[in-house]
C-alpha positions in Angstrom: 0.0 0.0 0.0 1.4 3.4 -0.9 0.8 6.5 0.9 -0.4 9.6 -0.8 0.3 13.1 0.3 -3.3 13.5 1.3 -3.3 10.6 3.8 0.0 11.8 5.2 -1.3 15.3 5.7 -4.5 14.0 7.3 -2.6 11.8 9.7 -0.3 14.6 10.6 -3.2 17.0 11.3 -4.9 14.4 13.5 -1.7 13.8 15.4 -1.2 17.6 15.9 -4.8 17.9 17.1 -4.4 15.1 19.6 -1.1 16.5 20.8 -2.8 20.0 21.2 -5.7 18.5 23.2 -3.3 16.6 25.4 -1.2 19.7 26.0 -4.3 21.7 26.9 -5.7 19.1 29.3 -2.4 18.5 31.1 -1.9 22.2 31.6 -5.5 22.8 32.6 -5.3 20.1 35.2 -1.9 21.4 36.5 0.0 18.2 35.6 3.0 20.3 34.4 2.9 22.8 37.3 5.9 21.5 39.2 8.1 21.1 36.0 7.1 24.7 35.0 8.0 25.9 38.5 11.4 24.3 38.4 12.1 25.6 34.9 11.1 29.1 36.0 13.2 29.0 39.1 16.2 27.8 37.2 16.0 30.5 34.5 14.9 33.5 36.6 16.2 32.7 40.1 19.2 30.4 39.7 20.5 31.2 43.2 17.3 29.8 44.8 16.9 26.1 45.7 13.5 24.8 44.4 11.1 23.2 46.8 10.7 19.4 46.6 7.8 18.2 44.6 5.8 17.1 47.7 6.4 20.5 49.4 5.5 22.3 46.2 2.1 20.7 46.0 1.4 21.2 49.7 2.2 24.9 49.3 0.2 25.2 46.1 -2.9 23.6 47.7 -2.5 25.7 50.8 -2.4 28.9 48.7 -5.5 27.8 46.8 -7.3 27.2 50.1 -6.3 30.7 51.4 -7.5 32.3 48.2 -10.0 30.1 46.4 -10.7 32.5 43.5 -13.3 31.2 41.0 -13.7 27.5 41.7 -16.9 25.6 42.3 -16.2 24.3 45.8 
C-alpha cells in the first residue's frame, strides 16, 4: 500500500490535534505545574533552591485554600 500526500497530511493533522488537546488538558489540570515551577526558578532565580515536589504541591494547595478564586467548591 502506498501513501499519498493527502493521507500523510490528514494523519499529521490528526496527530497535531491530539497533541494539542493533550497539552491543553495536562496544563489545565496542572500536571505540568511542578516542572514549570522548576524551569522558571532555574531560569529566573538560579540562586534559589527549588522546593521538593511534595512540598511544592502542599504549598500550592494551601495557597488555593487561602485564596480560592473562582472555583466551584
